N, CA, C and O atoms as a Maestro MAE file, in Angstrom:
{
 s_m_m2io_version
 :::
 2.0.0
}

f_m_ct {
 s_m_title
 :::
 protein
 m_atom[320] {
  # First column is atom index #
  i_m_mmod_type
  r_m_x_coord
  r_m_y_coord
  r_m_z_coord
  i_m_residue_number
  s_m_chain_name
  s_m_pdb_residue_name
  s_m_pdb_atom_name
  i_m_atomic_number
  :::
  1 25 122.333 46.839 201.837 1 A "UNK " " N  " 7
  2 3 122.977 48.355 201.469 1 A "UNK " " CA " 6
  3 2 123.532 49.049 202.544 1 A "UNK " " C  " 6
  4 15 123.235 49.020 203.738 1 A "UNK " " O  " 8
  5 25 124.312 49.626 201.988 2 A "UNK " " N  " 7
  6 3 125.833 50.283 202.952 2 A "UNK " " CA " 6
  7 2 125.113 51.980 202.923 2 A "UNK " " C  " 6
  8 15 124.909 52.614 201.888 2 A "UNK " " O  " 8
  9 25 124.860 52.395 204.120 3 A "UNK " " N  " 7
  10 3 124.378 53.767 204.035 3 A "UNK " " CA " 6
  11 2 125.753 54.580 204.540 3 A "UNK " " C  " 6
  12 15 126.386 54.018 205.434 3 A "UNK " " O  " 8
  13 25 126.223 55.753 204.081 4 A "UNK " " N  " 7
  14 3 126.940 56.567 204.902 4 A "UNK " " CA " 6
  15 2 126.488 57.891 205.106 4 A "UNK " " C  " 6
  16 15 125.824 58.397 204.202 4 A "UNK " " O  " 8
  17 25 126.721 58.535 206.112 5 A "UNK " " N  " 7
  18 3 126.027 59.447 206.494 5 A "UNK " " CA " 6
  19 2 126.779 60.552 205.609 5 A "UNK " " C  " 6
  20 15 127.849 60.571 204.999 5 A "UNK " " O  " 8
  21 25 125.547 61.631 205.852 6 A "UNK " " N  " 7
  22 3 125.548 62.981 204.813 6 A "UNK " " CA " 6
  23 2 127.391 63.634 205.122 6 A "UNK " " C  " 6
  24 15 128.083 63.049 205.955 6 A "UNK " " O  " 8
  25 25 127.800 64.519 204.552 7 A "UNK " " N  " 7
  26 3 129.062 65.072 205.081 7 A "UNK " " CA " 6
  27 2 128.468 66.245 205.924 7 A "UNK " " C  " 6
  28 15 127.569 67.001 205.554 7 A "UNK " " O  " 8
  29 25 129.159 66.268 207.184 8 A "UNK " " N  " 7
  30 3 129.229 67.442 207.504 8 A "UNK " " CA " 6
  31 2 129.713 69.033 206.907 8 A "UNK " " C  " 6
  32 15 130.769 69.612 206.653 8 A "UNK " " O  " 8
  33 25 128.019 69.369 206.855 9 A "UNK " " N  " 7
  34 3 128.294 70.882 206.575 9 A "UNK " " CA " 6
  35 2 129.386 71.915 207.213 9 A "UNK " " C  " 6
  36 15 129.297 72.177 208.412 9 A "UNK " " O  " 8
  37 25 130.422 72.508 206.416 10 A "UNK " " N  " 7
  38 3 131.148 73.560 207.391 10 A "UNK " " CA " 6
  39 2 130.668 74.992 206.824 10 A "UNK " " C  " 6
  40 15 129.915 75.098 205.856 10 A "UNK " " O  " 8
  41 25 131.286 76.262 207.666 11 A "UNK " " N  " 7
  42 3 130.541 77.213 207.367 11 A "UNK " " CA " 6
  43 2 130.899 77.689 206.353 11 A "UNK " " C  " 6
  44 15 131.802 77.121 205.739 11 A "UNK " " O  " 8
  45 25 130.396 78.720 205.907 12 A "UNK " " N  " 7
  46 3 130.811 79.350 204.390 12 A "UNK " " CA " 6
  47 2 131.956 80.458 204.561 12 A "UNK " " C  " 6
  48 15 132.088 81.238 205.504 12 A "UNK " " O  " 8
  49 25 132.677 80.344 203.518 13 A "UNK " " N  " 7
  50 3 133.892 81.690 203.771 13 A "UNK " " CA " 6
  51 2 133.869 82.617 202.825 13 A "UNK " " C  " 6
  52 15 133.337 82.505 201.720 13 A "UNK " " O  " 8
  53 25 134.452 83.547 203.255 14 A "UNK " " N  " 7
  54 3 134.118 84.827 202.519 14 A "UNK " " CA " 6
  55 2 133.552 84.745 200.984 14 A "UNK " " C  " 6
  56 15 132.582 85.377 200.566 14 A "UNK " " O  " 8
  57 25 134.216 83.996 200.368 15 A "UNK " " N  " 7
  58 3 134.198 84.240 198.710 15 A "UNK " " CA " 6
  59 2 133.077 83.274 198.374 15 A "UNK " " C  " 6
  60 15 132.698 83.135 197.212 15 A "UNK " " O  " 8
  61 25 132.436 82.469 199.600 16 A "UNK " " N  " 7
  62 3 131.290 81.542 199.423 16 A "UNK " " CA " 6
  63 2 130.117 81.952 200.158 16 A "UNK " " C  " 6
  64 15 129.331 81.195 200.726 16 A "UNK " " O  " 8
  65 25 130.055 83.382 200.095 17 A "UNK " " N  " 7
  66 3 128.504 83.927 201.207 17 A "UNK " " CA " 6
  67 2 127.727 84.304 200.260 17 A "UNK " " C  " 6
  68 15 128.191 84.869 199.269 17 A "UNK " " O  " 8
  69 25 126.444 84.063 200.397 18 A "UNK " " N  " 7
  70 3 125.813 84.114 199.733 18 A "UNK " " CA " 6
  71 2 124.732 85.898 199.148 18 A "UNK " " C  " 6
  72 15 124.066 86.145 198.142 18 A "UNK " " O  " 8
  73 25 125.033 86.618 200.229 19 A "UNK " " N  " 7
  74 3 125.078 87.759 200.156 19 A "UNK " " CA " 6
  75 2 126.122 88.686 200.302 19 A "UNK " " C  " 6
  76 15 126.082 89.263 201.389 19 A "UNK " " O  " 8
  77 25 127.002 89.003 199.596 20 A "UNK " " N  " 7
  78 3 128.358 89.587 199.895 20 A "UNK " " CA " 6
  79 2 128.318 90.969 200.191 20 A "UNK " " C  " 6
  80 15 127.618 91.667 199.458 20 A "UNK " " O  " 8
  81 25 128.848 91.425 200.992 21 A "UNK " " N  " 7
  82 3 129.282 92.851 201.176 21 A "UNK " " CA " 6
  83 2 129.893 93.472 200.231 21 A "UNK " " C  " 6
  84 15 129.816 92.908 199.140 21 A "UNK " " O  " 8
  85 25 130.649 94.724 200.270 22 A "UNK " " N  " 7
  86 3 129.663 95.499 201.172 22 A "UNK " " CA " 6
  87 2 127.793 95.766 200.759 22 A "UNK " " C  " 6
  88 15 127.440 96.006 199.605 22 A "UNK " " O  " 8
  89 25 126.902 95.673 201.803 23 A "UNK " " N  " 7
  90 3 125.491 96.260 201.174 23 A "UNK " " CA " 6
  91 2 125.692 97.700 201.295 23 A "UNK " " C  " 6
  92 15 126.433 98.329 202.050 23 A "UNK " " O  " 8
  93 25 124.596 98.225 200.082 24 A "UNK " " N  " 7
  94 3 124.439 99.371 200.345 24 A "UNK " " CA " 6
  95 2 122.540 99.708 199.901 24 A "UNK " " C  " 6
  96 15 121.716 98.990 199.335 24 A "UNK " " O  " 8
  97 25 122.452 100.933 200.401 25 A "UNK " " N  " 7
  98 3 121.243 101.561 200.249 25 A "UNK " " CA " 6
  99 2 120.841 102.151 199.548 25 A "UNK " " C  " 6
  100 15 121.429 103.215 199.355 25 A "UNK " " O  " 8
  101 25 119.685 101.874 198.778 26 A "UNK " " N  " 7
  102 3 119.513 102.930 197.310 26 A "UNK " " CA " 6
  103 2 117.844 103.336 197.817 26 A "UNK " " C  " 6
  104 15 116.912 102.645 198.227 26 A "UNK " " O  " 8
  105 25 118.016 104.812 197.556 27 A "UNK " " N  " 7
  106 3 116.668 105.289 198.188 27 A "UNK " " CA " 6
  107 2 115.872 105.453 196.695 27 A "UNK " " C  " 6
  108 15 116.463 105.716 195.648 27 A "UNK " " O  " 8
  109 25 114.336 105.234 196.825 28 A "UNK " " N  " 7
  110 3 113.362 105.321 195.694 28 A "UNK " " CA " 6
  111 2 112.384 106.317 196.650 28 A "UNK " " C  " 6
  112 15 112.288 106.903 197.729 28 A "UNK " " O  " 8
  113 25 111.776 106.035 195.436 29 A "UNK " " N  " 7
  114 3 110.207 106.914 196.136 29 A "UNK " " CA " 6
  115 2 109.156 106.582 197.428 29 A "UNK " " C  " 6
  116 15 108.661 107.133 198.411 29 A "UNK " " O  " 8
  117 25 109.175 105.186 196.662 30 A "UNK " " N  " 7
  118 3 107.728 104.877 198.067 30 A "UNK " " CA " 6
  119 2 109.077 104.161 199.185 30 A "UNK " " C  " 6
  120 15 108.820 104.237 200.386 30 A "UNK " " O  " 8
  121 25 110.420 103.513 198.799 31 A "UNK " " N  " 7
  122 3 110.919 102.909 200.082 31 A "UNK " " CA " 6
  123 2 112.386 102.686 199.598 31 A "UNK " " C  " 6
  124 15 112.861 102.640 198.463 31 A "UNK " " O  " 8
  125 25 112.904 102.571 200.744 32 A "UNK " " N  " 7
  126 3 114.536 102.144 200.629 32 A "UNK " " CA " 6
  127 2 114.535 100.787 199.939 32 A "UNK " " C  " 6
  128 15 113.549 100.058 199.827 32 A "UNK " " O  " 8
  129 25 116.023 100.488 199.396 33 A "UNK " " N  " 7
  130 3 116.193 99.357 198.997 33 A "UNK " " CA " 6
  131 2 117.962 99.132 199.663 33 A "UNK " " C  " 6
  132 15 118.849 99.983 199.603 33 A "UNK " " O  " 8
  133 25 118.061 97.860 200.216 34 A "UNK " " N  " 7
  134 3 119.108 96.987 200.623 34 A "UNK " " CA " 6
  135 2 119.755 96.513 200.046 34 A "UNK " " C  " 6
  136 15 119.547 95.341 200.358 34 A "UNK " " O  " 8
  137 25 120.818 96.508 199.024 35 A "UNK " " N  " 7
  138 3 121.589 95.551 197.990 35 A "UNK " " CA " 6
  139 2 122.911 95.208 198.461 35 A "UNK " " C  " 6
  140 15 123.751 95.855 199.087 35 A "UNK " " O  " 8
  141 25 122.887 93.993 197.993 36 A "UNK " " N  " 7
  142 3 124.404 93.204 198.413 36 A "UNK " " CA " 6
  143 2 125.255 93.908 197.457 36 A "UNK " " C  " 6
  144 15 124.916 94.794 196.672 36 A "UNK " " O  " 8
  145 25 126.744 93.238 197.685 37 A "UNK " " N  " 7
  146 3 126.961 93.605 196.742 37 A "UNK " " CA " 6
  147 2 127.328 93.381 195.169 37 A "UNK " " C  " 6
  148 15 128.080 94.109 194.521 37 A "UNK " " O  " 8
  149 25 126.758 92.416 194.766 38 A "UNK " " N  " 7
  150 3 126.289 91.436 193.544 38 A "UNK " " CA " 6
  151 2 124.447 92.609 192.790 38 A "UNK " " C  " 6
  152 15 123.794 92.499 191.752 38 A "UNK " " O  " 8
  153 25 124.347 93.351 193.741 39 A "UNK " " N  " 7
  154 3 122.986 93.810 193.639 39 A "UNK " " CA " 6
  155 2 121.887 93.566 193.559 39 A "UNK " " C  " 6
  156 15 121.052 94.194 192.908 39 A "UNK " " O  " 8
  157 25 121.657 92.263 194.451 40 A "UNK " " N  " 7
  158 3 120.706 91.680 194.696 40 A "UNK " " CA " 6
  159 2 119.599 92.341 196.224 40 A "UNK " " C  " 6
  160 15 119.731 92.493 197.438 40 A "UNK " " O  " 8
  161 25 118.843 92.494 195.461 41 A "UNK " " N  " 7
  162 3 117.421 93.431 196.898 41 A "UNK " " CA " 6
  163 2 117.534 92.454 198.262 41 A "UNK " " C  " 6
  164 15 117.413 91.255 198.009 41 A "UNK " " O  " 8
  165 25 117.743 92.791 199.631 42 A "UNK " " N  " 7
  166 3 118.082 92.113 200.363 42 A "UNK " " CA " 6
  167 2 116.621 92.132 201.330 42 A "UNK " " C  " 6
  168 15 116.018 91.320 202.031 42 A "UNK " " O  " 8
  169 25 116.375 94.215 200.726 43 A "UNK " " N  " 7
  170 3 115.744 94.675 202.385 43 A "UNK " " CA " 6
  171 2 114.624 95.540 201.620 43 A "UNK " " C  " 6
  172 15 115.176 95.955 200.601 43 A "UNK " " O  " 8
  173 25 113.241 96.012 201.664 44 A "UNK " " N  " 7
  174 3 113.027 96.742 201.313 44 A "UNK " " CA " 6
  175 2 112.177 97.246 203.085 44 A "UNK " " C  " 6
  176 15 111.650 96.529 203.936 44 A "UNK " " O  " 8
  177 25 112.458 99.214 203.013 45 A "UNK " " N  " 7
  178 3 112.004 99.420 203.750 45 A "UNK " " CA " 6
  179 2 110.979 100.753 203.079 45 A "UNK " " C  " 6
  180 15 111.401 101.738 202.474 45 A "UNK " " O  " 8
  181 25 109.572 100.434 203.394 46 A "UNK " " N  " 7
  182 3 108.654 100.890 202.767 46 A "UNK " " CA " 6
  183 2 108.447 102.805 203.760 46 A "UNK " " C  " 6
  184 15 108.849 103.025 204.902 46 A "UNK " " O  " 8
  185 25 107.936 103.543 203.101 47 A "UNK " " N  " 7
  186 3 107.893 104.945 204.150 47 A "UNK " " CA " 6
  187 2 107.171 105.860 203.370 47 A "UNK " " C  " 6
  188 15 107.352 105.855 202.152 47 A "UNK " " O  " 8
  189 25 106.024 107.001 204.114 48 A "UNK " " N  " 7
  190 3 105.472 107.782 203.836 48 A "UNK " " CA " 6
  191 2 105.792 109.308 203.826 48 A "UNK " " C  " 6
  192 15 106.341 109.475 204.916 48 A "UNK " " O  " 8
  193 25 105.758 110.279 203.314 49 A "UNK " " N  " 7
  194 3 106.175 111.339 203.897 49 A "UNK " " CA " 6
  195 2 104.809 112.526 203.935 49 A "UNK " " C  " 6
  196 15 105.065 113.656 204.353 49 A "UNK " " O  " 8
  197 25 103.840 112.300 203.627 50 A "UNK " " N  " 7
  198 3 102.243 112.658 203.787 50 A "UNK " " CA " 6
  199 2 102.079 111.960 205.208 50 A "UNK " " C  " 6
  200 15 102.374 110.772 205.343 50 A "UNK " " O  " 8
  201 25 101.599 112.734 206.268 51 A "UNK " " N  " 7
  202 3 101.301 112.022 207.674 51 A "UNK " " CA " 6
  203 2 99.711 111.078 207.640 51 A "UNK " " C  " 6
  204 15 99.381 109.946 207.992 51 A "UNK " " O  " 8
  205 25 98.846 112.529 206.871 52 A "UNK " " N  " 7
  206 3 97.658 111.875 206.662 52 A "UNK " " CA " 6
  207 2 97.792 109.794 206.234 52 A "UNK " " C  " 6
  208 15 97.367 108.799 206.822 52 A "UNK " " O  " 8
  209 25 98.635 110.009 204.890 53 A "UNK " " N  " 7
  210 3 98.961 108.556 204.658 53 A "UNK " " CA " 6
  211 2 99.415 107.495 205.280 53 A "UNK " " C  " 6
  212 15 99.063 106.330 205.103 53 A "UNK " " O  " 8
  213 25 100.458 108.038 206.252 54 A "UNK " " N  " 7
  214 3 101.294 107.320 206.677 54 A "UNK " " CA " 6
  215 2 101.080 107.003 208.197 54 A "UNK " " C  " 6
  216 15 101.996 106.463 208.818 54 A "UNK " " O  " 8
  217 25 99.550 107.415 208.997 55 A "UNK " " N  " 7
  218 3 98.966 107.374 209.780 55 A "UNK " " CA " 6
  219 2 98.107 106.249 209.314 55 A "UNK " " C  " 6
  220 15 98.006 105.217 209.978 55 A "UNK " " O  " 8
  221 25 97.455 106.440 208.123 56 A "UNK " " N  " 7
  222 3 96.453 105.562 207.821 56 A "UNK " " CA " 6
  223 2 97.201 103.917 207.336 56 A "UNK " " C  " 6
  224 15 96.571 102.898 207.620 56 A "UNK " " O  " 8
  225 25 98.298 103.833 206.745 57 A "UNK " " N  " 7
  226 3 98.716 102.700 206.438 57 A "UNK " " CA " 6
  227 2 99.816 101.838 207.382 57 A "UNK " " C  " 6
  228 15 100.270 100.694 207.350 57 A "UNK " " O  " 8
  229 25 100.020 103.220 208.383 58 A "UNK " " N  " 7
  230 3 100.863 102.730 209.746 58 A "UNK " " CA " 6
  231 2 102.533 102.614 209.123 58 A "UNK " " C  " 6
  232 15 103.320 101.731 209.465 58 A "UNK " " O  " 8
  233 25 102.788 103.545 208.300 59 A "UNK " " N  " 7
  234 3 104.097 103.575 207.737 59 A "UNK " " CA " 6
  235 2 105.392 104.113 208.175 59 A "UNK " " C  " 6
  236 15 105.402 105.280 208.566 59 A "UNK " " O  " 8
  237 25 106.452 103.462 208.169 60 A "UNK " " N  " 7
  238 3 107.315 104.831 208.997 60 A "UNK " " CA " 6
  239 2 107.786 106.457 207.834 60 A "UNK " " C  " 6
  240 15 107.834 106.712 206.630 60 A "UNK " " O  " 8
  241 25 107.994 107.042 208.906 61 A "UNK " " N  " 7
  242 3 108.678 108.896 208.330 61 A "UNK " " CA " 6
  243 2 109.995 108.312 207.329 61 A "UNK " " C  " 6
  244 15 110.644 107.280 207.503 61 A "UNK " " O  " 8
  245 25 110.095 108.996 206.600 62 A "UNK " " N  " 7
  246 3 111.195 108.528 205.745 62 A "UNK " " CA " 6
  247 2 112.331 108.516 206.404 62 A "UNK " " C  " 6
  248 15 113.119 107.656 206.013 62 A "UNK " " O  " 8
  249 25 112.862 109.520 207.717 63 A "UNK " " N  " 7
  250 3 114.097 109.561 208.202 63 A "UNK " " CA " 6
  251 2 113.986 108.114 208.536 63 A "UNK " " C  " 6
  252 15 114.737 107.341 207.941 63 A "UNK " " O  " 8
  253 25 112.693 107.403 209.884 64 A "UNK " " N  " 7
  254 3 113.099 106.190 210.324 64 A "UNK " " CA " 6
  255 2 113.318 105.086 209.156 64 A "UNK " " C  " 6
  256 15 113.965 104.088 209.477 64 A "UNK " " O  " 8
  257 25 112.863 105.175 207.907 65 A "UNK " " N  " 7
  258 3 112.758 103.928 207.192 65 A "UNK " " CA " 6
  259 2 114.341 104.296 206.871 65 A "UNK " " C  " 6
  260 15 115.003 103.262 206.780 65 A "UNK " " O  " 8
  261 25 115.305 105.787 206.629 66 A "UNK " " N  " 7
  262 3 116.287 105.531 206.198 66 A "UNK " " CA " 6
  263 2 117.470 104.994 207.207 66 A "UNK " " C  " 6
  264 15 118.551 104.443 206.996 66 A "UNK " " O  " 8
  265 25 116.969 105.290 208.066 67 A "UNK " " N  " 7
  266 3 118.169 105.239 209.630 67 A "UNK " " CA " 6
  267 2 117.796 103.420 209.488 67 A "UNK " " C  " 6
  268 15 118.870 102.836 209.342 67 A "UNK " " O  " 8
  269 25 116.911 102.680 209.492 68 A "UNK " " N  " 7
  270 3 116.719 100.965 209.471 68 A "UNK " " CA " 6
  271 2 117.697 100.701 208.597 68 A "UNK " " C  " 6
  272 15 118.848 100.314 208.795 68 A "UNK " " O  " 8
  273 25 116.785 101.094 207.035 69 A "UNK " " N  " 7
  274 3 117.934 100.550 205.826 69 A "UNK " " CA " 6
  275 2 119.498 100.907 206.298 69 A "UNK " " C  " 6
  276 15 120.234 99.967 205.997 69 A "UNK " " O  " 8
  277 25 120.046 101.747 206.801 70 A "UNK " " N  " 7
  278 3 121.099 102.133 206.930 70 A "UNK " " CA " 6
  279 2 121.465 101.387 208.048 70 A "UNK " " C  " 6
  280 15 122.631 101.039 207.859 70 A "UNK " " O  " 8
  281 25 121.026 100.928 209.210 71 A "UNK " " N  " 7
  282 3 121.616 99.615 209.921 71 A "UNK " " CA " 6
  283 2 121.256 98.309 209.495 71 A "UNK " " C  " 6
  284 15 121.921 97.479 210.115 71 A "UNK " " O  " 8
  285 25 120.513 97.822 208.728 72 A "UNK " " N  " 7
  286 3 120.772 97.139 207.988 72 A "UNK " " CA " 6
  287 2 121.824 96.361 207.382 72 A "UNK " " C  " 6
  288 15 122.304 95.253 207.620 72 A "UNK " " O  " 8
  289 25 122.141 97.659 206.152 73 A "UNK " " N  " 7
  290 3 123.632 97.647 205.473 73 A "UNK " " CA " 6
  291 2 124.645 97.423 206.403 73 A "UNK " " C  " 6
  292 15 125.747 96.919 206.190 73 A "UNK " " O  " 8
  293 25 124.159 97.861 207.510 74 A "UNK " " N  " 7
  294 3 125.779 97.559 208.309 74 A "UNK " " CA " 6
  295 2 125.775 96.110 208.674 74 A "UNK " " C  " 6
  296 15 126.860 95.764 209.141 74 A "UNK " " O  " 8
  297 25 125.155 95.448 208.623 75 A "UNK " " N  " 7
  298 3 125.121 93.896 209.486 75 A "UNK " " CA " 6
  299 2 126.177 92.969 209.105 75 A "UNK " " C  " 6
  300 15 126.345 91.920 209.727 75 A "UNK " " O  " 8
  301 25 126.921 93.318 208.079 76 A "UNK " " N  " 7
  302 3 128.122 92.215 207.460 76 A "UNK " " CA " 6
  303 2 128.910 93.130 208.010 76 A "UNK " " C  " 6
  304 15 129.798 92.351 208.355 76 A "UNK " " O  " 8
  305 25 129.246 94.055 208.327 77 A "UNK " " N  " 7
  306 3 130.322 94.423 209.222 77 A "UNK " " CA " 6
  307 2 130.022 93.760 210.904 77 A "UNK " " C  " 6
  308 15 131.033 93.700 211.603 77 A "UNK " " O  " 8
  309 25 129.029 93.399 211.383 78 A "UNK " " N  " 7
  310 3 128.754 93.083 212.790 78 A "UNK " " CA " 6
  311 2 129.359 91.534 212.949 78 A "UNK " " C  " 6
  312 15 129.640 91.088 214.061 78 A "UNK " " O  " 8
  313 25 129.500 90.893 211.933 79 A "UNK " " N  " 7
  314 3 129.495 89.658 211.987 79 A "UNK " " CA " 6
  315 2 131.251 89.202 211.729 79 A "UNK " " C  " 6
  316 15 131.678 88.047 211.718 79 A "UNK " " O  " 8
  317 25 132.049 90.446 211.540 80 A "UNK " " N  " 7
  318 3 133.261 89.970 211.457 80 A "UNK " " CA " 6
  319 2 133.711 89.766 212.949 80 A "UNK " " C  " 6
  320 15 134.831 89.320 213.201 80 A "UNK " " O  " 8
  :::
 }
 m_bond[319] {
  # First column is bond index #
  i_m_from
  i_m_to
  i_m_order
  :::
  1 1 2 1
  2 2 3 1
  3 3 4 2
  4 3 5 1
  5 5 6 1
  6 6 7 1
  7 7 8 2
  8 7 9 1
  9 9 10 1
  10 10 11 1
  11 11 12 2
  12 11 13 1
  13 13 14 1
  14 14 15 1
  15 15 16 2
  16 15 17 1
  17 17 18 1
  18 18 19 1
  19 19 20 2
  20 19 21 1
  21 21 22 1
  22 22 23 1
  23 23 24 2
  24 23 25 1
  25 25 26 1
  26 26 27 1
  27 27 28 2
  28 27 29 1
  29 29 30 1
  30 30 31 1
  31 31 32 2
  32 31 33 1
  33 33 34 1
  34 34 35 1
  35 35 36 2
  36 35 37 1
  37 37 38 1
  38 38 39 1
  39 39 40 2
  40 39 41 1
  41 41 42 1
  42 42 43 1
  43 43 44 2
  44 43 45 1
  45 45 46 1
  46 46 47 1
  47 47 48 2
  48 47 49 1
  49 49 50 1
  50 50 51 1
  51 51 52 2
  52 51 53 1
  53 53 54 1
  54 54 55 1
  55 55 56 2
  56 55 57 1
  57 57 58 1
  58 58 59 1
  59 59 60 2
  60 59 61 1
  61 61 62 1
  62 62 63 1
  63 63 64 2
  64 63 65 1
  65 65 66 1
  66 66 67 1
  67 67 68 2
  68 67 69 1
  69 69 70 1
  70 70 71 1
  71 71 72 2
  72 71 73 1
  73 73 74 1
  74 74 75 1
  75 75 76 2
  76 75 77 1
  77 77 78 1
  78 78 79 1
  79 79 80 2
  80 79 81 1
  81 81 82 1
  82 82 83 1
  83 83 84 2
  84 83 85 1
  85 85 86 1
  86 86 87 1
  87 87 88 2
  88 87 89 1
  89 89 90 1
  90 90 91 1
  91 91 92 2
  92 91 93 1
  93 93 94 1
  94 94 95 1
  95 95 96 2
  96 95 97 1
  97 97 98 1
  98 98 99 1
  99 99 100 2
  100 99 101 1
  101 101 102 1
  102 102 103 1
  103 103 104 2
  104 103 105 1
  105 105 106 1
  106 106 107 1
  107 107 108 2
  108 107 109 1
  109 109 110 1
  110 110 111 1
  111 111 112 2
  112 111 113 1
  113 113 114 1
  114 114 115 1
  115 115 116 2
  116 115 117 1
  117 117 118 1
  118 118 119 1
  119 119 120 2
  120 119 121 1
  121 121 122 1
  122 122 123 1
  123 123 124 2
  124 123 125 1
  125 125 126 1
  126 126 127 1
  127 127 128 2
  128 127 129 1
  129 129 130 1
  130 130 131 1
  131 131 132 2
  132 131 133 1
  133 133 134 1
  134 134 135 1
  135 135 136 2
  136 135 137 1
  137 137 138 1
  138 138 139 1
  139 139 140 2
  140 139 141 1
  141 141 142 1
  142 142 143 1
  143 143 144 2
  144 143 145 1
  145 145 146 1
  146 146 147 1
  147 147 148 2
  148 147 149 1
  149 149 150 1
  150 150 151 1
  151 151 152 2
  152 151 153 1
  153 153 154 1
  154 154 155 1
  155 155 156 2
  156 155 157 1
  157 157 158 1
  158 158 159 1
  159 159 160 2
  160 159 161 1
  161 161 162 1
  162 162 163 1
  163 163 164 2
  164 163 165 1
  165 165 166 1
  166 166 167 1
  167 167 168 2
  168 167 169 1
  169 169 170 1
  170 170 171 1
  171 171 172 2
  172 171 173 1
  173 173 174 1
  174 174 175 1
  175 175 176 2
  176 175 177 1
  177 177 178 1
  178 178 179 1
  179 179 180 2
  180 179 181 1
  181 181 182 1
  182 182 183 1
  183 183 184 2
  184 183 185 1
  185 185 186 1
  186 186 187 1
  187 187 188 2
  188 187 189 1
  189 189 190 1
  190 190 191 1
  191 191 192 2
  192 191 193 1
  193 193 194 1
  194 194 195 1
  195 195 196 2
  196 195 197 1
  197 197 198 1
  198 198 199 1
  199 199 200 2
  200 199 201 1
  201 201 202 1
  202 202 203 1
  203 203 204 2
  204 203 205 1
  205 205 206 1
  206 206 207 1
  207 207 208 2
  208 207 209 1
  209 209 210 1
  210 210 211 1
  211 211 212 2
  212 211 213 1
  213 213 214 1
  214 214 215 1
  215 215 216 2
  216 215 217 1
  217 217 218 1
  218 218 219 1
  219 219 220 2
  220 219 221 1
  221 221 222 1
  222 222 223 1
  223 223 224 2
  224 223 225 1
  225 225 226 1
  226 226 227 1
  227 227 228 2
  228 227 229 1
  229 229 230 1
  230 230 231 1
  231 231 232 2
  232 231 233 1
  233 233 234 1
  234 234 235 1
  235 235 236 2
  236 235 237 1
  237 237 238 1
  238 238 239 1
  239 239 240 2
  240 239 241 1
  241 241 242 1
  242 242 243 1
  243 243 244 2
  244 243 245 1
  245 245 246 1
  246 246 247 1
  247 247 248 2
  248 247 249 1
  249 249 250 1
  250 250 251 1
  251 251 252 2
  252 251 253 1
  253 253 254 1
  254 254 255 1
  255 255 256 2
  256 255 257 1
  257 257 258 1
  258 258 259 1
  259 259 260 2
  260 259 261 1
  261 261 262 1
  262 262 263 1
  263 263 264 2
  264 263 265 1
  265 265 266 1
  266 266 267 1
  267 267 268 2
  268 267 269 1
  269 269 270 1
  270 270 271 1
  271 271 272 2
  272 271 273 1
  273 273 274 1
  274 274 275 1
  275 275 276 2
  276 275 277 1
  277 277 278 1
  278 278 279 1
  279 279 280 2
  280 279 281 1
  281 281 282 1
  282 282 283 1
  283 283 284 2
  284 283 285 1
  285 285 286 1
  286 286 287 1
  287 287 288 2
  288 287 289 1
  289 289 290 1
  290 290 291 1
  291 291 292 2
  292 291 293 1
  293 293 294 1
  294 294 295 1
  295 295 296 2
  296 295 297 1
  297 297 298 1
  298 298 299 1
  299 299 300 2
  300 299 301 1
  301 301 302 1
  302 302 303 1
  303 303 304 2
  304 303 305 1
  305 305 306 1
  306 306 307 1
  307 307 308 2
  308 307 309 1
  309 309 310 1
  310 310 311 1
  311 311 312 2
  312 311 313 1
  313 313 314 1
  314 314 315 1
  315 315 316 2
  316 315 317 1
  317 317 318 1
  318 318 319 1
  319 319 320 2
  :::
 }
}
């Protein structure tokens, strides 16, 4: 038997990226959703406006969740 080694994988090109930029943020009632250029959901960042429920569930404020989602959406720009 003759076994040949697997070819060495190379890095993806811009057209082969699994989650193509630009990424966007969609605001819904319970969370912010970060999506790639194809509409694939990449992250859900949950929040709560009511202080009592927020403390009980240890959830983020809407502003905190929005800022985190915005920073996640910037990640493809940092890879350049």
